[in-house]
Structure formats: structure tokens, C-alpha cells
C-alpha positions in Angstrom: -0.7 -0.2 31.0 -3.8 1.9 30.7 -3.1 2.5 27.0 -2.6 -1.2 26.3 -5.9 -1.9 28.0 -7.5 0.9 26.0 -6.5 -0.8 22.7 -7.8 -4.2 23.8 -11.1 -2.6 24.8 -11.4 -0.9 21.4 -10.8 -4.3 19.7 -13.5 -5.9 21.8 -16.0 -3.1 21.1 -15.2 -3.3 17.4 -15.7 -7.1 17.3 -19.0 -6.9 19.2 -20.3 -4.1 17.0 -19.5 -6.1 13.8 -21.1 -9.2 15.3 -24.4 -7.3 16.1 -24.5 -5.7 12.7 -24.0 -9.0 11.0 -26.4 -11.0 13.1 -29.4 -8.7 13.7 -31.6 -7.5 10.8 -32.9 -3.9 10.9 -36.0 -5.2 12.6 -33.9 -7.0 15.1 -31.8 -3.9 15.8 -35.0 -2.0 16.4 -36.2 -4.6 18.9 -32.8 -4.3 20.7 -33.3 -0.6 21.0 -36.7 -1.1 22.5 -35.2 -3.6 25.0 -32.7 -1.0 26.1 -35.2 1.9 26.3 -37.9 -0.2 28.1 -35.3 -1.6 30.5 -34.2 1.9 31.5 -37.7 3.2 31.9 -39.2 0.2 33.6 -36.7 -0.2 36.4 -39.5 0.6 38.9 -42.2 -1.9 37.8 -44.6 -0.5 40.4 -44.9 2.8 38.6 -45.2 1.8 34.9 -45.9 -1.2 32.7 -42.9 -0.8 30.4 -41.4 -4.0 31.9 -44.0 -5.9 29.9 -42.6 -4.5 26.6 -39.1 -5.4 27.8 -40.2 -9.0 28.5 -42.0 -9.3 25.2 -39.0 -7.9 23.3 -36.6 -10.3 25.0 -38.9 -13.2 24.2 -39.0 -12.3 20.6 -35.1 -12.1 20.4 -34.9 -15.5 22.2 -37.3 -17.2 19.8 -35.5 -15.7 16.8 -32.2 -17.1 18.0 -33.7 -20.5 18.5 -35.3 -20.5 15.0 -32.1 -19.4 13.4 -30.3 -22.4 14.9 -32.5 -24.6 12.8 -32.1 -22.6 9.7 -30.1 -24.8 7.3 -28.5 -22.8 4.5 -25.6 -23.8 2.3 -23.9 -21.9 -0.5 -20.8 -22.1 -2.7 -19.0 -18.9 -3.5 -16.3 -17.9 -6.1 -14.7 -14.4 -6.0 -13.3 -12.7 -9.1 -10.9 -9.9 -8.4 -9.2 -7.4 -10.8 -5.4 -7.9 -11.1 -4.6 -4.5 -9.5 -6.2 -1.5 -7.9 -5.1 2.1 -7.1 -5.5 4.0 -3.9 -8.6 6.1 -3.8 -10.1 4.7 -6.9 -13.2 2.5 -6.6 -12.8 -1.2 -7.5 -15.6 -3.4 -8.7 -15.5 -7.1 -8.6 -17.9 -10.1 -8.6 -18.8 -13.0 -6.3 -20.6 -16.0 -7.9 -23.0 -17.5 -5.2 -24.8 -20.8 -5.7 -27.7 -21.8 -3.5 -27.0 -25.4 -2.8 -30.3 -26.1 -0.9 -33.7 -27.1 -2.3 -35.5 -24.1 -0.7 -35.9 -20.5 -1.5 -33.5 -18.2 0.3 -34.5 -14.5 0.8 -33.2 -11.3 2.3 -29.6 -12.5 2.4 -26.7 -10.3 3.6 -23.5 -11.0 1.8 -20.3 -9.8 3.6 -16.9 -10.2 1.9 -14.7 -10.5 5.0 -11.3 -8.8 5.0 -8.3 -9.6 7.2 -8.8 -7.0 9.9 -5.7 -5.1 11.1 -5.7 -3.6 14.6 -3.5 -0.6 15.2 -1.1 -0.5 18.0 -0.9 2.2 20.7 2.2 3.6 19.0 0.6 3.7 15.6 -2.5 5.4 17.1 -0.3 8.0 18.8 1.6 8.8 15.5 -1.6 8.8 13.4 -2.4 12.3 12.2 -6.2 12.4 11.6 -7.6 15.6 10.0 -11.1 14.5 11.1 -10.2 14.7 14.8 -10.8 18.4 14.8 -14.5 17.8 14.1 -14.9 15.4 17.1 -16.3 16.4 20.4 -14.1 16.6 23.5 -15.2 13.2 24.8 -14.3 11.4 21.5 -10.9 13.1 21.3 -10.1 12.1 24.9 -11.2 8.5 24.6 -9.8 8.1 21.0 -12.1 5.3 19.8 -13.3 7.1 16.6 -9.7 7.8 15.6 -8.7 4.2 16.4 -11.6 3.0 14.2 -10.5 5.1 11.2 -6.9 4.0 11.5 -8.1 0.3 11.7 -10.0 0.8 8.4 -6.9 2.3 6.8 -4.7 -0.6 8.0 -7.2 -3.1 6.8 -7.2 -1.4 3.5 -10.9 -0.7 2.9 -14.2 -0.9 4.6 -15.7 -4.4 4.6 -17.8 -4.6 1.4 -21.4 -6.0 1.8 -24.4 -6.4 -0.4 -28.0 -7.5 0.2 -29.5 -10.2 -2.0 -33.3 -10.2 -2.2 -33.9 -13.8 -3.0 -32.3 -17.0 -4.5 -34.2 -19.9 -5.9 -33.2 -23.5 -5.2 -29.9 -24.3 -6.9 -29.7 -20.9 -8.5 -26.4 -19.1 -9.2 -26.2 -15.4 -8.8 -23.4 -13.1 -9.9 -23.2 -10.4 -7.2 -21.4 -7.1 -7.9 -19.5 -5.6 -4.9 -17.2 -2.6 -4.7 -14.6 -1.1 -2.4 -12.4 1.9 -2.3 -8.7 1.1 -1.3 -7.6 3.4 1.6 -3.9 2.5 1.4 -1.4 0.9 -0.9 -0.1 -2.7 -0.5 -2.1 -5.9 -0.3 -5.7 -6.0 0.8 -6.2 -9.6 2.0 -9.6 -11.3 1.7 -10.5 -14.0 4.2 -13.8 -15.4 3.1 -17.5 -14.8 2.4 -20.2 -14.6 5.1 -23.8 -15.0 4.1 -26.4 -14.1 6.7 -29.7 -16.0 6.4 -32.6 -14.5 8.6 -34.9 -16.7 10.6 -38.6 -17.0 9.8 -39.4 -13.9 12.0 -36.8 -11.8 10.1 -35.0 -10.7 13.3 -31.9 -12.8 13.7 -29.5 -14.2 11.1 -27.6 -17.5 11.0 -24.3 -17.1 9.1 -22.9 -19.4 6.5 -19.1 -18.9 6.2 -16.9 -20.0 3.3 -13.1 -19.4 3.4 -11.7 -17.9 0.2 -8.3 -16.3 0.9 -7.1 -14.0 -1.8 -5.1 -10.8 -2.0 -5.6 -7.6 -4.1 -2.5 -5.5 -4.9 -3.2 -1.8 -4.5 -0.7 0.5 -6.3 0.2 4.0 -5.0 -1.7 7.1 -6.2 -0.2 8.7 -9.2 0.0 12.3 -10.1 0.3 13.9 -13.6 4.0 14.8 -14.0 5.3 16.9 -16.8 7.6 15.1 -19.2 11.1 15.2 -17.8 13.9 15.0 -20.3 16.9 13.8 -18.3 20.1 14.6 -20.1 23.2 12.6 -19.4 26.3 11.1 -21.1 26.3 7.4 -21.9 28.2 5.4 -19.4 30.3 2.2 -19.9 28.6 -1.0 -18.8 30.7 -4.2 -19.0 28.8 -7.0 -20.6 26.0 -4.9 -22.0 22.5 -4.4 -20.8 21.7 -7.9 -19.6 24.7 -7.9 -17.2 24.4 -4.3 -16.0 20.7 -4.7 -15.0 20.9 -8.0 -13.2 22.4 -9.3 -10.0 25.7 -10.8 -10.9 26.5 -11.2 -14.6 24.7 -13.0 -17.4 25.9 -16.2 -19.1 25.9 -14.7 -22.6 29.3 -13.6 -23.9 30.9 -12.1 -27.0 33.9 -14.5 -27.4 36.8 -16.3 -25.6 40.3 -15.3 -24.7 43.2 -16.6 -22.6 43.0 -16.2 -18.8 44.7 -13.1 -17.3 45.7 -12.7 -13.7 42.9 -11.0 -11.8 40.0 -12.3 -14.0 37.0 -13.5 -11.9 36.7 -17.3 -11.6 33.0 -17.1 -12.7 34.2 -15.9 -16.1 36.1 -19.1 -16.8 34.8 -21.2 -19.7 35.3 -24.7 -18.2 34.6 -26.7 -21.4 37.2 -24.8 -23.3 39.7 -25.3 -20.5 39.1 -29.0 -20.5 39.5 -29.1 -24.3 42.6 -27.0 -24.6 44.3 -27.8 -21.3 44.7 -24.1 -20.4 42.4 -21.6 -18.6 40.1 -19.7 -21.0 37.7 -17.0 -19.9 34.6 -15.5 -21.5 35.0 -12.1 -23.2 31.9 -9.9 -22.8 30.7 -7.3 -25.2 31.0 -3.8 -23.8 28.2 -1.3 -24.3 27.5 2.4 -23.6 24.1 3.7 -22.7 22.2 6.1 -20.4 21.2 5.0 -16.9 19.0 7.0 -14.5 18.5 6.5 -10.8 15.3 7.2 -8.8 16.4 7.5 -5.2 13.5 7.2 -2.6 14.1 8.4 0.9 12.3 6.1 3.4 13.9 7.6 6.6 12.5 9.6 9.4 8.7 9.2 8.8 6.2 6.8 10.3 3.7 4.7 8.3 0.5 6.4 7.2 2.0 9.9 7.5 1.0 12.1 4.5 4.6 13.1 3.8 5.9 9.6 3.4 2.8 8.4 1.4 3.0 11.4 -1.0 6.7 10.7 -1.6 5.9 7.1 -2.6 3.1 8.4 -4.9 5.4 10.9 -6.6 8.1 8.2 -7.0 5.5 6.0 -8.7 4.5 8.9 -10.9 8.1 9.5 -11.9 8.6 5.8 -12.7 5.9 6.1 -15.4 7.3 9.4 -16.6 11.0 8.6 -16.8 11.1 5.0 -17.8 11.5 4.3 -21.5 13.1 1.6 -23.6 16.1 3.6 -24.6 17.6 3.9 -21.1 17.7 2.1 -17.8 16.0 3.3 -14.6 17.2 2.1 -11.2 14.9 2.4 -8.2 17.0 2.6 -5.0 15.6 2.6 -1.5 16.1 1.0 1.9 13.4 -1.2 3.6 15.3 -3.2 6.3 18.0 -3.6 3.7 19.2 -1.8 0.6 17.4 -2.5 -2.7 18.1 -1.7 -6.3 15.5 -2.6 -9.0 16.0 -1.9 -12.7 13.6 -1.4 -15.6 14.0 -0.3 -19.2 15.8 -1.6 -22.3 13.8 -4.8 -22.3 14.6 -5.8 -18.7 11.8 -5.6 -16.2 8.5 -3.9 -17.0 7.5 -0.6 -15.4 4.6 -2.4 -13.7 7.2 -4.3 -11.7 8.5 -1.1 -10.1 5.0 0.1 -9.3 4.3 -3.2 -7.5 7.5 -2.8 -5.5 6.5 0.8 -4.5 3.1 -0.5 -3.5 4.7 -2.5 -0.7 7.6 -0.2 0.5 7.7 0.6 4.2 9.4 3.4 6.1 12.8 2.6 7.6 13.3 3.2 11.4 16.4 1.2 12.4 19.2 2.2 9.9 20.7 5.5 9.1 20.5 7.4 5.8 24.1 6.3 5.2 22.9 2.9 4.1 21.1 4.4 1.2 24.0 6.7 0.5 26.4 3.8 0.3 24.1 2.0 -2.2 23.9 5.0 -4.4 27.7 5.7 -4.3 28.4 2.0 -5.1 26.5 2.3 -8.4 27.3 5.9 -9.1 29.9 5.0 -11.8 27.1 3.7 -14.1 24.7 6.6 -13.6 24.0 9.4 -16.0 21.4 11.3 -13.9 19.5 10.9 -10.7 16.2 12.1 -9.2 16.3 12.2 -5.4 12.9 12.1 -3.7 13.7 13.2 -0.1 11.6 13.6 3.1 13.9 16.2 4.6 17.0 18.2 3.8 19.9 17.8 6.2 23.7 17.4 6.0 23.7 13.7 5.1 21.4 14.3 2.2 23.3 17.4 1.1 26.5 15.4 1.2 25.1 12.6 -1.1 23.6 15.1 -3.6 26.8 17.1 -3.7 28.9 13.9 -4.2 26.8 12.9 -7.2 27.2 16.4 -8.7 30.9 16.3 -8.2 31.0 13.1 -10.3 29.3 14.9 -13.1 25.9 13.2 -12.6 22.9 15.4 -13.4 20.7 15.6 -10.2 17.1 16.7 -9.6 16.1 17.0 -5.9 12.5 16.9 -4.8 12.0 17.7 -1.1 8.6 17.1 0.6 7.5 19.5 3.4 4.4 19.7 5.4 4.5 23.5 5.7 5.1 26.1 3.1 8.6 27.7 3.1 9.3 31.2 1.8 11.9 31.7 -1.0 14.4 32.9 1.6 13.9 29.9 3.8 14.3 27.6 0.7 17.5 29.2 -0.3 18.8 28.8 3.2 17.9 25.1 3.4 19.3 24.4 -0.1 22.5 26.4 0.0 25.4 24.2 -1.0 27.2 25.9 -3.9 24.9 28.9 -4.5 22.8 27.2 -7.2 19.3 26.2 -6.3 17.8 25.5 -9.7 17.9 21.7 -9.3 16.2 21.7 -5.9 12.4 21.6 -5.8 10.2 22.0 -2.7 6.8 20.3 -2.8 4.3 20.9 0.0 2.0 18.1 1.1 -1.6 19.1 0.1 -0.4 20.9 -2.9 1.5 18.2 -4.7 0.2 18.7 -8.3 1.1 22.4 -8.2 4.5 21.6 -6.9 5.1 19.0 -9.7 4.2 21.5 -12.4 7.4 23.3 -11.7 9.3 20.2 -12.8 8.4 21.2 -16.4 11.5 23.4 -16.5 13.8 20.8 -14.9 15.7 20.3 -18.1 17.3 23.7 -17.8 18.3 23.1 -14.2 21.2 20.7 -14.6 24.8 21.7 -14.0 
């Protein structure tokens, strides 16, 4: 109960803080500080005259609020966002603002409002914040600074703002703003707030225009050495179009008589109507190479470095492995099992990156759900890259099953602490061969990925 009340208190404090920063100019904030200081000092009015400063400051604030109520400002805004962004890389975009009044507007504060996301108590408890070690004891106990940093991460970025010196009557200004995405996924924009100060320059009236848009933020990518994945071509009934889609495509190679056991969806109804006997479509068979990128989404909470780094490495591997001569299947579980395919003129690689931008950790199902998906499609696979968050019996069983089927496997395991060579051998022991298992430590990702340069020689 106390913790729930603490979160609500944090939300109220955050809203009040944003309101004061948006409403009061620097001069107004200085007057507020004078009010607080003079109010504390002038409690005993018989001993000093600071209460007069308090009264004067309160009067100035009151008059500024009244003047701002009669401040009539009107604008029209249009936001232009880039198509995509990347975590940690600054994004620049523009807002076109038109002054629709017949008067000069000066000292404007333009705030592009984002959809604020408040963390829950559970998310705050699971959040691992490296900056917490620099806080004093009081802040660590109360937890507001940590909550505020997590709220910014969940929102996606700090709220961008810009000052505009002046705007003439009916003038249009292209204002450049920037933000740095703090997480992958969608950053949602709510609208544009323009603060117009009163004649005293103390308090702002705010003009709001709702402009709801979303910016897709892709995962961070790392340089990955080129991985030449060997593998035998596998048989795919119906060719590329059928093997890379849900169900089977309508294109066919020819017609033949119906045989017991043929699927009803293969029946060519027009030929049956013309000949009076069942006829089915004959598909062209094709052999080609198909890789799988298996992403482990189990056992980690959102915003943890281990899970986020795994997604980033998966995105890096998508760009490295995908080509037009083979197919690449991305397999993972997010509430249900998914398989998305790119390569050989099917979906674009950008499509897989957009999917990875929105993948979430899985809490409710077991790893067996992902294992069943992989085993179901294993007959079409030539090789597989497994991006795993831990190394236990269920994951060993899946990897060993793929190797028994003759599928070339590369295993990348993420760990938060460094393991010695002896420990790695103990964790990875299945058949005495460890050359296809690669341990990558969070915080040293690039160095860990360099070792993949020799992965071609590590297949069975």
C-alpha cells in the first residue's frame, strides 16, 4: 500500500514540476524562489520586514496570472518527423509554426509534448540503474530520481523544447528540434504546446494543438563480422513464395488428377467443373538455403541490459546474414510464437528490424513454446543462430536436437558477468565440442562479437 502511494506521489510531483517549468519564465521562477525564502525568514513579522518582500512578490505573481488570462495567442503547427530513428542516435526534425494573430509574439517557449509513461512499482523494483550509486542516501531510500529516469526511458526521450525569440503577425517559422531516443519501439507525440508570456514576462499562457504521431525507433546495431553460414539446400514444396508465406501461394506449375490425401485447398475448381472429375494444382518444387535466427525472450524483465543487448545483436545479425540468395526466418515468442521471413525477394530486411523494435520479453509461457516452433520448421532449415539469454537444460536440448538433424548451429549466450574458460566449458558441455558456443558479456558486446569472425570453422 505504501509503495503504491509512493508511485502516485511521484506522478503528482512530476506533473506539478512540469507545470511550473512550462508556466513560469526564468524571471517568474526567480520570484517564486524569493517568495519561499522571504516566507521562511519573515515568519516573525515583528523582528524583520521580509514579509513586505513576500507580499510584493505574491502580488507580482497574481497580477502576472491575471494578465496572462487576457493574452490571446493562436498558432497553427505542423510536425515533420523522419521515417525511423535508432536508439542513442540524435534525431532532428521540424515543426512549422504560423502566428495566426495580427500582433507580434515574442519570447515563446515551444514544447513538443510526448505521451508520458509512468513506471509501475514492479518495474521500478526491477529497474537496474547504474546512476543510483552516485545518489545520496536520502535519494536512494525515497527513489524519486530513479523513478524519474525510468519514466523518461519508458516515455522514450526527454520532452523536446525550443525558445522562439519573436514571430511577426501571420509569420511562419520552421523550428528545428531534436531528441535522443532512450529505448526502441514507438515514441508517441501528443501535441505542441506554445507558451506566451504576459506583458510582465513572469507567467505564460499556453496554446495547445493536438498533433498525434509516432516515431519508430530501431534497436541499436553493432558491427558484426561477416558470417558465412554453410548449409545444404533443403526441399521446399511450391518454391520460395509458398515456403516463405503463411499457407501456400496461388501460383502453380501445372495440373494433375486428384490423389487420395491431397489437400482440398489444392483443388482447381474450374478444371473440376469443366472435366467433371477432381483436379489439383501441381506446384513446382525448389531447393534452396534457409537460415533461422532464434531470439530468446524468456527470463528477463523489460529494460534490463541483457535482454536489450540480445535484441540489438539480433538486429545486427539480421543485417549481416540476410541476402537475396537465401531465406532468413526470425523466430521468437511474444505472447504467442512468431516466424517472420526475409530474403529471396520476399520481405525486406527493414521489416525484420521494425519487428525487433517492438518485441517484448515473455513472462507467462515456457521456453518449450519457442522450441516447438523451431522444431516444427526444422525440416526446412540449413543453419540456425540462437541468441540466448541463459544456458539451461531446455535450451541445450533444443540446440542438440537441431545438431542431430544435421543443422549447422551457432549459439550466442549473453551473460552479465564474465565467465572463465573452465566455467564456460562446464556450462556448454553437451558432446565435448564447444566451438559453436559463444559467450558475450553485457558491457563488452563488440569485443564478444569479434570472435564470431571465425564462426565458419565452428560447424559440425
